[in-house]
N, C-alpha and C positions, 0 to 999 in steps of 0.2 A: 501631592501633584500627581496627576495620571500621566501616563506615557505620551498621551496625545498633547499635553501641555508642554512636556519636555520637548517633544518634535517641533512643536510650533516655536518654542523659546530658541532653540538650537538654529532652526532655519532662519529665524529674525536675526539673531546674532551674527551668524555667520553670512547674512544676506544673499541666501541661496535662493534661486528661481526654482519653479517647479520641475523642470527638466533636470537640472544639477542634483536636486534631493531625490529624484527617481532613480538617477544614475548611481548615485551613493547606495540606495537599497540594493541595486543590482550587483555592485561590487561586493556587497556583504552577502551574496547568495539569497536574497529575498525578492521574489518575482512580484511586481507590483506595477500596474498601470496608473494612468493618469486620474482616472475616475476613484480608484481605490485609494489613491494617495489624497485627493481631495477630501475623501470620506474621513481620513485620518486627521485631516486640518479642520474640520468642520467642528462646531460648537456641539456640546451634548444635547441641547435642544432642537438642533437641525435634524430634519428627517434623513438626510443621508449620512449621518454620523455614524462611523465605525469606530470601535475600540482599538487602540494601537496595542499589541501583544508585546511582552517582554522580548520574545525572538525576533519581532519587527523592529523595534527600537535598537536592540543590540546589534542587528544586523545592518540597520543604517549606521551606527557608530562604527563598526567595523569596516564598512565602505569607506567612512571618512579616514579611518587610519589608513587603509590601503591608498587611498588617493593622495594622502598628505605624505605619507612615509614609504609606501611601496610595500611589498610583500615582506614578511619577516623572513630573515636570514635562518636556515637551520630548521625550517619545518613550519607546520601549521600555528596558528595563534593559540595561545594558552586558554583552556576552558575555564571560565569563572567557577567559583564555589557554588555548588547549588543552594546553600543555605545564605548566600549572601544578598542582602537586599539591593533591589533594582538601583535605587539611588546610588550607591556605592558604585556599582558596576558601571552606571553612566559616568559617574565623576572620574573614575580611573579611565576609562576609554577616551575620554575628552581631553583628559590630562596627556594621554599618550599621542593622540590625533593632533593635538595643537603643540605638542613638545613643550609643555609648561613646566617650569620649575616651581619649587616652593615659593620663592619670592615673587614669580609672576602671579600664581594663585592668590597670594596674599594680596597683591597690588589689586587684583581684580575684585575682591572681596571688600577692599578699602573704598574702591570707587562706587560700591553700591552702598556704602555706608555701614558695612558689617565688619566689625572688628573681631579677629581670631588670632590665637597665639599658635606659634609653629608646632608645640605638642598636640594640640587639638585638631591641627590638620594632619600630621603624619598618623594619628590614631584611625583616621579614615582609610588609610591605604594598607593598614595591616589585615592580615588574614583573620576571618571569624574564628572566634576560639582563643585567640591571642589575648592575654591578659589586659592589654591597652587598646585594643579594638573597639571602635565606636562606630555605629551605623550612621549613615549620612542621612540627615533629616531634610523635609521638605523646604524648611526655610533657608537651610544651608545651601542647597542645590538651587533654588531659587534666586538667591543673592549672587552665587557665583555666576549663573547665566545673566543675570541683570548687569554684572559688572563687565561680563565678556560683551554684551551687546552695546553698553556705553563706550568700551574702548574700540571696538571693530566698527561701529556704525557712527558714532558721534566723535571719535577721535580723542576722547578724554584719556588724558595720561595718568 
């Protein structure tokens, strides 16, 4: 999954309009205008398509965290590990922004028809280098975002 796909899916799942999404980029210290935002939402085959960088998607998610939870007490947000895959960083930031507990995440995955056990889930939140660390695959993140969309937009429980 590309960062553009992730951005489109999050925007859909959380039912954000363009203005709200651009504001989240701003909260995350990413300056972006409407034309640039629409280029990030465009499909790869479109002429105005622009690839969404890791910095942009993480800034967007930082903005979502700030909007939903406010600034972190005691200083700036922790910096992610450089070696950590982008999917793990996205998944962790969404968990924080939406204040999701393990049971909530397991429920969202179940909505998407994706069954996972608790140990598999906790391995995604470990630091790279830990013996039980696992990278978050595209399929896992895709199913999580699908479950989030089903819950938020369609009222599935």
